[in-house]
N, C-alpha and C positions, 0 to 999 in steps of 0.2 A: 938368367931368369927371363923366360920369355914373356912378353906383354900379352894381354887379353886381345883377342880378335874383336872387332866391332862390326856390327851388322848395320849397314847403311841401306835404308829402303827409301824409294821414291814415295813420299806420303801423298803429294798432290802436285799436279801441273796445271797451271792456270793459263791455258790457251784454248782457243776454240776447237783445235784438232786434238787435244790431249797428249800432244808431242812437244817437248821442249824444242825451241827453235836453235838452240846451241849445237855446238859440234857433236855432242854425244847422243842427241835426239831421244832423251830419257822419256819413259812412259810411267805412269802411276803403276806401282807395283814391282818395278824393277828393283832388284837388290844386288848388292855388292858386298863383299867381305873385305874390310880394311884391316889388314895384318901387317906382316913384316914387308910385304910388297904391295904395290899398288894394283887395283883391279884391271888386269888386261886379259884378253884382247878386247873385251867389249866394256870398257870401264867408263869412268866419270870423264867430263871435260875437265880441262885444266883449271878454269875459273872456279868451278864447283868444288874440285878437290882442295883448291887453295883456301876457300872459305871453310871447308869442313875440317881441314887437317888440325888446327889448333885443339879443337874439342876432341876430335878422335884421339889425338896423341895424349891428351890428359886423360881421357876415359881408359886408354890402353894400360897406362902406367900408374894410375892412382886407384887405390882401394876405396877410399872414402870420398865419395861424390854423392850429393843429393841433387835431384832435379825437381822442378816445380810440378811436373806432370806425372811424377812416378819413376819408372826406371828408364826413361829416354829423354832425349833432348831433340828439338827440332831446329833446323838451320835453313834459312832461304838462301838460294845462290845469288850471286852478286847481280845477275839480270833480272831477278825478281819473279821468274816463272815457275821454279821448282822448290818445293819444300822438301828437305831430306830429314828423315828421322833416324837418329843414332842411338843404338843400344848395345850393350855387351852381349856377346854370343854365349848363350848358356851351354856349358860343358855337360855331357851326359855321363 
C-alpha cells in the first residue's frame, strides 16, 4: 500500500533578499513533492527536511488527521527563515 504524496510549498521566506541563506537557497513559491524519495536534484536542505519529515511521514500514512488551519500544516525550518506548508497531493 503506497503512502500519499505530500506537497511541500515554501510559504514564506523572512530575509531581505527573499532567498533562504541555507544550503538549498529556497524562495517563496518553490514546491517539492515528498513521496517515496526525497526531492532531488533541486531539493530541500537537510536541516529543513529533518524538521519536516515527522509531520510529512504522519500525513503520508494516516488517513485521519485534523489541522488547525484546514487541510495543511505550516512548519518553520530550524534556522527560522523559511515557513513550509505541507498538504496532501490531491489525486485526480
